[in-house]
N, C-alpha and C positions, 0 to 999 in steps of 0.2 A: 310758234311764236306765230299769234293773231295782226302784226305790224303790215306795216309799208315798208319797203326794201332802202326808203334813205332815214327811219327814221333814227335818232340818235343812237340809244342801245338796243338797237339789233344784234344780233350776232355778230355782224359787219365792223359795226360802232363800238362793243364789246373787244374783239379782237385791236382793234386801231390802239382801243385804250391800255388792254394789256401789252401792246410790243412798245407802245411811248412808255411805257415804267421799265419793263425787262430789257430794251434796245436803246430804247431813245434817252435815258439817263436823267427820266423824269420820277421826281419821289412820288409816293400814292397820296400825299397831302396834295399837290401840284397837279396829278391828274385828278382829282375829284374835284378843285376847283375849275381845272379844265371845262372836264364835261358833266358839271354841275350833278355831283354825287358826294358821299361821304366818304372819308377813306378808310374806313371797314369795308362798303361796299366794293371796293376800287382791291380792298386786300383778298375778299374772296373771289373775287373773279381773279385776279393774278394767280392765287392759291391754284384754282381750277383749272386752269392752263398749264399752269408745272405738271401737273400731275394727272393730268388727261389729256391736252391738246385741245384745240379747237373746239372737236367734241364738246370738251366739259364747261364751253361758255350758251351751250342752249338754256334753257328753261326747264327749269327741276318740276315736278308735281308739289304743290304744296298741302295735298291730303293726306292725313294723319296715317302714320303707318300702324297696320296693326299688328297683334300681339303671334308670335308666330304659331303655329296650328297646335304642337304640342301642349305647349303653355296652356293657349286658349281652354284645350280640351280638358287640363287639369281642372285649370280654373272653374270651366263651368261643374265640372262634374262634385267639384267640392260643394260650389255654393248649391248646388242641388241638395246634398247629401245634408248639410245643411239644414236647409229647409225643409227639409221631410222629417227632421230631428225639431220641429217647430219654432227655428230660428226666425228673428225677424230680419228685417235687410240692412238696416244699420250693423245688428250682431251682427251678421256674416260680412260686412264689409272687415269690421274689425275683427274679425277671426280670421278670414283667409289677407285679410291685406288688401283689400282694392278698395276703391271709392263706392259710397253707396248708389249713385248711378249707374255703375258699371253692373251691380249686383240687379238692379232694375233692369238693366237692360237681359241680361242673362235670364231671368225669371220670366 
């Protein structure tokens, strides 16, 4: 986390919010109002806390997840094979079941 230690929803603030819901008898909606969030966000943090403990309250990467390497290799091979047969990008996308932008990136 790249925030100062007293920011409202640092790890410490998230833990206080979650504990107020789990042990303090506060509803998720009431906690959302108290901590200036929406109930969906409160529910997300409570769920993560129940599953992973305090470690679940850390920020997570928002970068996109890539395909597993085997699937990616098979997709690349299929795209390359169709291109060698003189298919155009849009035809390859339809045939392989991926977006034209992905075909373009592979090629």
